[in-house]
BALOBA-1460 file (C-alpha; in Angstrom, 3 decimals):
// residues 207
<rec num="1" residu="m" x="150.891" y="67.729" z="164.138"/>
<rec num="2" residu="r" x="147.310" y="68.369" z="162.967"/>
<rec num="3" residu="f" x="146.130" y="66.925" z="166.268"/>
<rec num="4" residu="f" x="148.398" y="69.315" z="168.213"/>
<rec num="5" residu="a" x="147.036" y="72.286" z="166.246"/>
<rec num="6" residu="a" x="143.455" y="71.229" z="166.897"/>
<rec num="7" residu="m" x="144.223" y="70.828" z="170.597"/>
<rec num="8" residu="i" x="145.598" y="74.360" z="170.779"/>
<rec num="9" residu="l" x="142.325" y="75.675" z="169.365"/>
<rec num="10" residu="a" x="140.232" y="73.474" z="171.644"/>
<rec num="11" residu="t" x="142.051" y="74.229" z="174.902"/>
<rec num="12" residu="g" x="143.732" y="77.581" z="174.433"/>
<rec num="13" residu="v" x="147.041" y="75.971" z="175.430"/>
<rec num="14" residu="a" x="150.119" y="76.868" z="173.388"/>
<rec num="15" residu="f" x="152.551" y="73.971" z="173.400"/>
<rec num="16" residu="p" x="156.310" y="74.556" z="173.273"/>
<rec num="17" residu="a" x="157.768" y="74.326" z="169.788"/>
<rec num="18" residu="v" x="159.049" y="70.831" z="169.071"/>
<rec num="19" residu="g" x="162.509" y="72.205" z="168.421"/>
<rec num="20" residu="e" x="162.644" y="73.666" z="171.933"/>
<rec num="21" residu="t" x="161.804" y="70.505" z="173.825"/>
<rec num="22" residu="s" x="161.505" y="66.765" z="173.366"/>
<rec num="23" residu="i" x="158.582" y="64.945" z="171.748"/>
<rec num="24" residu="k" x="158.065" y="63.215" z="175.089"/>
<rec num="25" residu="d" x="157.556" y="66.581" z="176.794"/>
<rec num="26" residu="v" x="155.137" y="67.703" z="174.080"/>
<rec num="27" residu="l" x="153.068" y="64.548" z="174.540"/>
<rec num="28" residu="k" x="153.007" y="65.092" z="178.301"/>
<rec num="29" residu="e" x="151.761" y="68.639" z="177.783"/>
<rec num="30" residu="e" x="149.092" y="67.354" z="175.409"/>
<rec num="31" residu="q" x="147.905" y="64.888" z="178.044"/>
<rec num="32" residu="r" x="147.724" y="67.660" z="180.649"/>
<rec num="33" residu="a" x="145.602" y="69.703" z="178.238"/>
<rec num="34" residu="l" x="143.268" y="66.765" z="177.695"/>
<rec num="35" residu="n" x="142.919" y="66.317" z="181.442"/>
<rec num="36" residu="r" x="141.904" y="69.980" z="181.800"/>
<rec num="37" residu="m" x="139.153" y="69.661" z="179.196"/>
<rec num="38" residu="s" x="135.640" y="69.042" z="180.431"/>
<rec num="39" residu="v" x="133.701" y="66.055" z="179.092"/>
<rec num="40" residu="s" x="131.575" y="68.366" z="176.929"/>
<rec num="41" residu="q" x="134.661" y="70.114" z="175.506"/>
<rec num="42" residu="l" x="136.304" y="66.793" z="174.674"/>
<rec num="43" residu="d" x="133.164" y="65.449" z="173.027"/>
<rec num="44" residu="g" x="132.884" y="68.630" z="170.989"/>
<rec num="45" residu="f" x="136.470" y="68.257" z="169.813"/>
<rec num="46" residu="l" x="135.952" y="64.622" z="168.828"/>
<rec num="47" residu="q" x="132.785" y="65.523" z="166.940"/>
<rec num="48" residu="q" x="134.885" y="67.799" z="164.732"/>
<rec num="49" residu="t" x="136.921" y="64.795" z="163.539"/>
<rec num="50" residu="r" x="133.909" y="62.721" z="162.466"/>
<rec num="51" residu="p" x="132.283" y="62.860" z="159.006"/>
<rec num="52" residu="e" x="129.327" y="65.251" z="159.017"/>
<rec num="53" residu="p" x="126.080" y="64.453" z="157.164"/>
<rec num="54" residu="g" x="126.146" y="65.914" z="153.670"/>
<rec num="55" residu="q" x="129.926" y="66.241" z="153.637"/>
<rec num="56" residu="i" x="132.183" y="63.976" z="151.629"/>
<rec num="57" residu="s" x="135.908" y="63.649" z="151.055"/>
<rec num="58" residu="y" x="137.450" y="61.269" z="148.571"/>
<rec num="59" residu="s" x="140.260" y="60.112" z="150.835"/>
<rec num="60" residu="h" x="140.924" y="56.872" z="152.683"/>
<rec num="61" residu="a" x="141.579" y="58.807" z="155.893"/>
<rec num="62" residu="w" x="138.114" y="60.364" z="155.747"/>
<rec num="63" residu="l" x="136.434" y="57.116" z="154.732"/>
<rec num="64" residu="a" x="138.045" y="55.262" z="157.650"/>
<rec num="65" residu="q" x="136.045" y="57.477" z="160.025"/>
<rec num="66" residu="v" x="132.741" y="56.294" z="158.544"/>
<rec num="67" residu="p" x="131.117" y="53.704" z="160.841"/>
<rec num="68" residu="k" x="131.356" y="50.157" z="159.539"/>
<rec num="69" residu="p" x="128.098" y="49.555" z="157.668"/>
<rec num="70" residu="s" x="125.659" y="46.730" z="158.331"/>
<rec num="71" residu="m" x="124.913" y="44.362" z="155.476"/>
<rec num="72" residu="s" x="121.389" y="43.990" z="156.864"/>
<rec num="73" residu="n" x="120.560" y="47.110" z="154.842"/>
<rec num="74" residu="e" x="119.664" y="45.628" z="151.448"/>
<rec num="75" residu="d" x="120.565" y="48.758" z="149.484"/>
<rec num="76" residu="v" x="123.988" y="48.977" z="151.125"/>
<rec num="77" residu="a" x="124.611" y="45.237" z="150.631"/>
<rec num="78" residu="c" x="123.747" y="45.342" z="146.908"/>
<rec num="79" residu="l" x="125.711" y="48.521" z="146.252"/>
<rec num="80" residu="s" x="128.728" y="47.216" z="148.202"/>
<rec num="81" residu="e" x="128.807" y="44.104" z="146.043"/>
<rec num="82" residu="a" x="128.457" y="46.087" z="142.819"/>
<rec num="83" residu="l" x="131.257" y="48.486" z="143.735"/>
<rec num="84" residu="y" x="133.528" y="45.626" z="144.757"/>
<rec num="85" residu="f" x="133.076" y="43.633" z="141.554"/>
<rec num="86" residu="e" x="132.759" y="46.578" z="139.172"/>
<rec num="87" residu="a" x="135.208" y="49.149" z="140.526"/>
<rec num="88" residu="r" x="137.438" y="47.931" z="143.361"/>
<rec num="89" residu="g" x="140.518" y="48.555" z="141.200"/>
<rec num="90" residu="e" x="139.520" y="52.195" z="140.777"/>
<rec num="91" residu="s" x="140.395" y="55.139" z="143.000"/>
<rec num="92" residu="l" x="137.932" y="56.204" z="145.703"/>
<rec num="93" residu="r" x="136.621" y="58.849" z="143.334"/>
<rec num="94" residu="g" x="136.087" y="56.107" z="140.771"/>
<rec num="95" residu="q" x="134.086" y="54.016" z="143.216"/>
<rec num="96" residu="f" x="132.008" y="56.987" z="144.307"/>
<rec num="97" residu="a" x="131.360" y="57.783" z="140.643"/>
<rec num="98" residu="v" x="130.068" y="54.278" z="139.910"/>
<rec num="99" residu="a" x="127.837" y="54.538" z="142.979"/>
<rec num="100" residu="e" x="126.460" y="57.799" z="141.605"/>
<rec num="101" residu="v" x="125.516" y="56.093" z="138.336"/>
<rec num="102" residu="i" x="123.580" y="53.380" z="140.141"/>
<rec num="103" residu="l" x="121.729" y="55.850" z="142.368"/>
<rec num="104" residu="n" x="121.015" y="58.152" z="139.431"/>
<rec num="105" residu="r" x="119.329" y="55.208" z="137.751"/>
<rec num="106" residu="v" x="117.255" y="54.524" z="140.849"/>
<rec num="107" residu="d" x="115.971" y="58.110" z="140.625"/>
<rec num="108" residu="s" x="115.130" y="57.802" z="136.904"/>
<rec num="109" residu="s" x="111.809" y="56.443" z="135.628"/>
<rec num="110" residu="l" x="113.774" y="54.568" z="132.949"/>
<rec num="111" residu="y" x="115.112" y="52.033" z="135.447"/>
<rec num="112" residu="p" x="113.973" y="50.015" z="138.485"/>
<rec num="113" residu="d" x="113.337" y="52.129" z="141.577"/>
<rec num="114" residu="t" x="115.546" y="50.229" z="144.024"/>
<rec num="115" residu="v" x="119.321" y="49.821" z="144.257"/>
<rec num="116" residu="c" x="119.138" y="46.046" z="144.017"/>
<rec num="117" residu="g" x="116.647" y="46.257" z="141.163"/>
<rec num="118" residu="v" x="118.950" y="48.506" z="139.145"/>
<rec num="119" residu="i" x="122.005" y="46.330" z="139.767"/>
<rec num="120" residu="n" x="120.252" y="43.070" z="138.903"/>
<rec num="121" residu="q" x="118.340" y="44.330" z="135.878"/>
<rec num="122" residu="g" x="118.721" y="41.770" z="133.080"/>
<rec num="123" residu="t" x="120.476" y="39.220" z="135.295"/>
<rec num="124" residu="g" x="119.856" y="35.670" z="134.072"/>
<rec num="125" residu="r" x="120.652" y="36.400" z="130.438"/>
<rec num="126" residu="k" x="124.355" y="35.963" z="129.847"/>
<rec num="127" residu="y" x="125.978" y="39.252" z="128.883"/>
<rec num="128" residu="q" x="122.546" y="40.895" z="128.588"/>
<rec num="129" residu="c" x="122.583" y="42.422" z="132.061"/>
<rec num="130" residu="q" x="123.305" y="46.026" z="133.007"/>
<rec num="131" residu="f" x="126.315" y="45.220" z="135.203"/>
<rec num="132" residu="t" x="128.583" y="42.550" z="133.780"/>
<rec num="133" residu="y" x="129.491" y="40.782" z="137.001"/>
<rec num="134" residu="t" x="125.858" y="39.735" z="137.524"/>
<rec num="135" residu="c" x="125.673" y="37.698" z="134.325"/>
<rec num="136" residu="d" x="129.176" y="36.809" z="133.159"/>
<rec num="137" residu="g" x="129.051" y="33.321" z="134.674"/>
<rec num="138" residu="n" x="131.888" y="33.985" z="137.113"/>
<rec num="139" residu="s" x="131.600" y="33.226" z="140.813"/>
<rec num="140" residu="k" x="130.645" y="36.225" z="142.952"/>
<rec num="141" residu="t" x="133.043" y="35.450" z="145.779"/>
<rec num="142" residu="v" x="134.744" y="38.184" z="147.775"/>
<rec num="143" residu="h" x="138.443" y="37.345" z="148.057"/>
<rec num="144" residu="e" x="139.759" y="40.771" z="149.092"/>
<rec num="145" residu="r" x="138.147" y="41.629" z="152.420"/>
<rec num="146" residu="d" x="139.902" y="44.977" z="152.819"/>
<rec num="147" residu="a" x="138.777" y="46.075" z="149.348"/>
<rec num="148" residu="f" x="135.232" y="44.983" z="150.131"/>
<rec num="149" residu="e" x="135.232" y="47.015" z="153.347"/>
<rec num="150" residu="v" x="136.193" y="50.110" z="151.361"/>
<rec num="151" residu="s" x="133.389" y="49.442" z="148.874"/>
<rec num="152" residu="a" x="130.940" y="48.907" z="151.722"/>
<rec num="153" residu="r" x="131.822" y="52.217" z="153.358"/>
<rec num="154" residu="v" x="131.454" y="54.040" z="150.031"/>
<rec num="155" residu="a" x="128.085" y="52.334" z="149.526"/>
<rec num="156" residu="s" x="126.908" y="53.334" z="152.995"/>
<rec num="157" residu="v" x="127.887" y="56.971" z="152.514"/>
<rec num="158" residu="m" x="126.088" y="57.161" z="149.174"/>
<rec num="159" residu="v" x="122.939" y="55.306" z="150.225"/>
<rec num="160" residu="n" x="122.650" y="57.656" z="153.190"/>
<rec num="161" residu="g" x="122.384" y="60.704" z="150.978"/>
<rec num="162" residu="a" x="125.873" y="61.969" z="150.174"/>
<rec num="163" residu="p" x="125.899" y="64.562" z="147.359"/>
<rec num="164" residu="r" x="126.475" y="63.314" z="143.820"/>
<rec num="165" residu="t" x="128.798" y="65.855" z="142.307"/>
<rec num="166" residu="l" x="131.312" y="63.804" z="140.327"/>
<rec num="167" residu="t" x="129.402" y="62.598" z="137.281"/>
<rec num="168" residu="k" x="126.835" y="65.333" z="136.516"/>
<rec num="169" residu="g" x="123.867" y="62.982" z="136.488"/>
<rec num="170" residu="a" x="125.560" y="60.099" z="134.646"/>
<rec num="171" residu="t" x="123.506" y="56.946" z="134.120"/>
<rec num="172" residu="h" x="126.062" y="54.930" z="132.138"/>
<rec num="173" residu="y" x="129.777" y="54.216" z="132.112"/>
<rec num="174" residu="h" x="132.241" y="51.961" z="130.341"/>
<rec num="175" residu="t" x="135.958" y="51.297" z="130.477"/>
<rec num="176" residu="k" x="138.285" y="52.996" z="128.034"/>
<rec num="177" residu="a" x="139.002" y="49.600" z="126.511"/>
<rec num="178" residu="v" x="135.562" y="49.352" z="124.844"/>
<rec num="179" residu="r" x="133.154" y="51.612" z="122.960"/>
<rec num="180" residu="p" x="129.517" y="50.494" z="123.143"/>
<rec num="181" residu="n" x="127.068" y="51.781" z="120.523"/>
<rec num="182" residu="w" x="125.192" y="54.005" z="122.965"/>
<rec num="183" residu="s" x="128.389" y="55.941" z="123.753"/>
<rec num="184" residu="r" x="128.187" y="57.508" z="120.299"/>
<rec num="185" residu="t" x="124.912" y="59.269" z="121.064"/>
<rec num="186" residu="f" x="124.850" y="59.755" z="124.841"/>
<rec num="187" residu="p" x="126.537" y="62.940" z="126.128"/>
<rec num="188" residu="r" x="129.748" y="62.182" z="128.011"/>
<rec num="189" residu="t" x="129.805" y="63.916" z="131.377"/>
<rec num="190" residu="t" x="133.286" y="63.098" z="132.694"/>
<rec num="191" residu="t" x="136.150" y="60.625" z="132.765"/>
<rec num="192" residu="i" x="137.488" y="59.233" z="136.034"/>
<rec num="193" residu="g" x="140.267" y="56.662" z="136.077"/>
<rec num="194" residu="v" x="139.625" y="53.999" z="133.433"/>
<rec num="195" residu="h" x="135.913" y="54.816" z="133.056"/>
<rec num="196" residu="h" x="134.052" y="57.241" z="130.788"/>
<rec num="197" residu="f" x="130.701" y="58.422" z="132.191"/>
<rec num="198" residu="y" x="127.582" y="59.339" z="130.215"/>
<rec num="199" residu="r" x="124.076" y="60.639" z="130.830"/>
<rec num="200" residu="h" x="121.038" y="59.193" z="129.095"/>
<rec num="201" residu="p" x="119.746" y="61.921" z="126.714"/>
<rec num="202" residu="t" x="116.349" y="62.036" z="128.441"/>
<rec num="203" residu="v" x="117.809" y="62.472" z="131.940"/>
<rec num="204" residu="t" x="118.203" y="66.032" z="133.198"/>
<rec num="205" residu="a" x="121.746" y="67.071" z="134.039"/>
<rec num="206" residu="q" x="122.577" y="67.650" z="137.707"/>
<rec num="207" residu="n" x="124.871" y="70.332" z="139.106"/>
């Protein structure tokens, strides 16, 4: 029904109420309205349904409209992998929040200045890395393709400049099941799903 409402606005055509006619008749009327629209009008209507730069919605319906990202972009590829192995069991908000942490680190002088550099910092020393999946000795094999596609779309949105509004500048996170030493001194910024988020004391808070 959202589509019908949008069509009314786009074409100026008022469809009969569904209760007054059959669904088949309503669909026929919709098709007639589409046929009356010029190419430019139709393109303008379709543009309204696509994600706009700088806008973000933490829903699967919105994310499905994001073009499938290319893994040839190194930042997107690294962030996709990190989100898949670190947060695929989280909600979309949870995955976006983890992405914020990684990108906040990229922007900080305390950490490497690339996405891949941040993610792989400390890799090679078992359990001494920044992101556990890179040094826990387990195979980094993607078994859930649908989950990976979600992570990849989140990564693409964030790498391409989506606003970071969930974690207030967080540079660290951990699951509720553990309590690392640094969590006692770093200010906690928020909690999303099973993760607590924190900001390094020397990093300026973001709005």
